[in-house]
N, C-alpha and C positions, 0 to 999 in steps of 0.2 A: 526405787525399784521394789516390787513385791517379791515374795519368796520364789515364785516360779521364774520371774525374770532373772533373779540372782542365780538360781540353779542352772538355768540355761546358759547364762554368761560364763559361769564357772566351768561347766562341762565343755563349752566351746574353747575356753582358755586352755584346757588340758587335752583337747581332742587331737589325735595324730593318726591318720590312716597309714596302714602299712608299717606300723612302728616295729612290730616284732621282727619282720624281715630285715628292716634297717639295722636294728640292734644286733642281730645275729651276723649279718654281713660285716658290720663294723668290727665286731669281736672275732671275726674269722671262724664263726661257728655255723655258717649257713647250711652246711652239709652234715652237721652233727646228727646222729641218730637219737631218737627220743630216749631219755633216761641216761644219756652218755655224758652229760655236762654237769659238773659240780656247781652247787649254788654259788660258791665263791667266785666263779668266773663271771657272774652277772653283777657282783657288788659294785663295780665302778659306775654302772649305768642305772641300776634299779633302786637305789636308795635315794628317793626324791625328797631330801630334806637336808638342812644344815647338819653337819656332824657325821654324815655318811653312816657306814655300818657300825662305827664306833658308838654313835648315839643309839642305834638299834640295840646293840649289846648292852649298853647302860640301861636302856628302858626295860629290857627283859630282866636284868638283874634287880633293878629297883622294884619292879612289879612282882618279883618272886616267881617268875614263870618256871614251871616244872614239866617234866615229861608227861605226856598224855593229857595235858589240860585242853579244854575246849575254849578256843579263842575266837573273838570277833574282831577282825581288822576293819574298823569303821572309817572309811576313807582310805582305801588300800592302794591307790595309784596303780602302778603296773605290777604290783604284787611282791615287791622286794622284801618287805617285812613279813608277809605271809609265808614266803618261801623260807626265810630265815627261821621262823618259829616252827614250821613243819619239818625243816631239814635238820636243824640243830637240836630241837627239843622233842621231836615226834609229836607235836601238838596237832590237834584236829582243828582246822581253821576254816571259818567262813569269812570271805572277803567281799566288801561292798564298796562300790565307787560310783560317783555320778556319771563319769565318762564311759560310754559304751566302748569307745576305742581303747581305753585303758583296760577295761575288763577283758576284751578280746586279746589284747597283748599279754595280759597276765596269764590267760589260759594257755596261750602258745608257749610262753616261757616256762610255765609249770610243767608242760608236757616234755620240754627238752631236758629238764632236770629230773624228770621221773616222779613228780609230786602231785600229779593230777588227782590221785585217789585221796590225798590228804587235804586238799584245798578245794573249796567250792566258791567260785566267783560269780557275782551277779551285779547288775546295775541297780542302783537305788540310792535313796537319800538317808543320811544319818538322822534326819528329822522324822522319818517314818520307817523304823527298822522292821523288816519283814520276818520277824522271829518271835517265838513264844516267850512269855515272861520266864525269867529264871533259867535261861538256856546256856549261859556262858560263865566260865571261871574268870575270864579276863576280857575286858573290852579295851581295845588298843586304838588310839587315834594319834597319828604322827603328823604334826603341822597341818591339821585339817581345819581347826577352829578359826583360823584367820579368814577363811572363806565362808564362815557361817555367822549370819547376823543374829539368829535366834538361838543363842547358846543355852537358854533355859530349857527349850524343847529338846535340843540335842542331848543335854545332860540328863533330862528326865527319861529319854528313850534308852540311854545307856544304863541308867539305874534300873529300869524295868526289865531289861533282858539279862542283867547279871543275876547270878545266884547269891543267896545270903553269904556274906564273907568274901564275895568276889571283888576283884580290883579293877578299877578304871585307871588306865595309865595314858597320859597325854603329853605331847610336847606342843608348845605354843610360843609364838613370838609376842611378848607383851608390850604394851605401850607404857614406858617407864616415865616419860615426862612430855610436856607440851613442846611443840616446835614443828616446823615444816619438814615433811618427809618427802624425798624425791621418789617419783615413780618413773619407770616400772620397777616392781619388786618380784622376787621369784614366784609369789603366789597370786599376784595381781598386776595387770598392766596399768590400771588406774585405781583411785581410791573407791570407785563405785562398788567393787567386789572385795574390798579389804576391810576386815572387821577386827582389828587388833583391840585387845582389852587390857586394862591395867592388871597387874598381878593380883592386887587386892580384890578387884571386882571379879576376876576369874575364879579365885579361891572361894569367894563368897557365893557365887552362883552355884558352885558344886555343893556347898553346904546347904544352900536353899533347896537343892534338888533332893536332899535326904542323905547325902554321903557323909560318912564320918572319917575321922583321921585324915583330913585333906592336908597334904604336904606338898610344898614346892621345893623340890630338891635342886635348887638353882645352881648349887656348886657342881652338880653332876651334868649340867646341860652345857655342852661346849659352845663357844661363841660361833657366830656365823663365820664361814671360812673366808680366806682372802679372795679377792675378786677374780683371780686367774689360776684356779687349781689345775687347769688342763693346758697350761702354757707350753708344755712340751709336746702337745699334740695327742696326749692320751685321751681315750674316750671318757666321757663323764655323763652326768644326768642331763646335759643339754640335748641329748638325743631324744629324750622323752619330754623335757620341759619346754623346748622350743627356742625361738629366736631371742636374741638380746640377753642371753644369760650372763655374759660378762658384765654388762651394764646393770642388770638386775641384782647380781651378787654385790657389785660395787656399791650400789645404792643402799642395800641392806647393811653392808659392812660399815658404811659411813654413818648411817643412822644409829647403829649399835655403838660405834665408837663415840658418837656425840651424846650418848646416854638417852636417846629417844626411844629405842627399842631394846628389849632384853629377852634372851631365850629362857624358857621355863621347861621344867620336867616335873610333872605333877602326878601324884597318885591319890586316889580316893577309894574308900572301902564302903561297900554296901552292908549295912548292919544285918 
């Protein structure tokens, strides 16, 4: 598959029409007025990554996010992290995702929590960021890299749009050892759109892109969750992530328990 084929397949994997309405109905918020819902009400469904909002909090702390920073959420999903950064830290956030359905959903959810003026959503690729050089204090990518084959270009684009001294913060599921991995996984139904990288290769690619002080804060990256977090019928990220999430989580958990995959939380600084 070439780049355009991969990106079409990834966008299709994450595409869900009518998603915002479905989320708000499930949460009992369908009739809520714009600006009336706290961001915390969406946390059960809008944190589309292992570790949930706890990992988002750890990422923000590890990256040194502060009030008023300008942040790019590169691979923003339905906007959970963008709303967290805008709502908790009063950051000015640009959010970019391949899936137009996700972008529309993020805009609708931003409106319901009253953050439309703090977050700008658009469809696009992390391989061609539509921003000027030196635009951001932080570039943030949460479990995006597993769907990106050309990590060198992704990292070079993040480097370009960061200001000097800016921080690139990423979570990634790394390939720790050889062995058969069962699909589907949360980020890919088949291996055709799954590009896990060993921790050492991942860190090296960031250094090759020009970043300094590249660190894998592995101890701060929580393990993939158990396969049945919504066993009692509570809403979760399956609303946005789609079918077979119990199986997809179980496969991830099994691969992590077998030492095949490992969660990473990485920071890198632009000189």
